[in-house]
Phi, psi and omega in degrees: 000144174263127180243120177280136176234130180214155181202163170265189181298325180288331179276340185308315182302338180258355186297316184294326176300318178294313181302313180302315178298318178299315180294318177301330180278000177090016183252159177268145183254134170249101185273112184254018176086187351293169188243013177193185184264012176292139184302128178222175184257123185300330179297331178295324183275329171296323177292316178305314180294313180300319178297323179297321178289310180303322181274001179078012178282342177213144178277327180217171178214154174233125189238130181237138168214190184302306182254344189087342186285310181300315180297322182292317178299314181295317180298319184287354175282350184262134179297135178085357180254125182235096188253149174215142173278125179225119176241020174221153187296317183302311182296325183295326176266323181296325179299326174284308186300316184257328190248000181058035176297135178238003176223124177263123178254136183228143179263105184295336178269359184255320186236158181266177187296323181294318178293321177302317176298313183293321177296314178302316179295315179301314178298316185286331182279341185280150176228141177298132185283326184070009177305150185311311182297323181284322178296319176301318179290319178296323177292330173292325175295317178299321180295322178295318180297313180293322177297318180298320180295322184289336180269351180279141175047000000 
């Protein structure tokens, strides 16, 4: 699987830890930046990651910013991107299994490198169950997304 990884300047110090975890799990990395700690805007990197998922260049993504929240909000504005901030192992895999989450958002200023590795692995090892109740709920999310598109502009 190809996993897109992106971050803003606050997430940059933890980006290499994520990339290492993705590779250790046997996946390919699409590194979308940023590439240093110079101040940048998290929505720009959330968009790059979201476009990679929308365009089929990556199946999943891991997005880092200071808290994980801003990047998550920005990513969720994009059709087909289902992002969640997860700072515990259960949410990192359950978000995929039950909610079809395809982007893991992490707060690099909130959690340390060992937890980042564990969260990344839990996210990458998880698979959407597709159980009827989860699929019904996912279809309702898709309906909200489609309704939102029809009300835009």
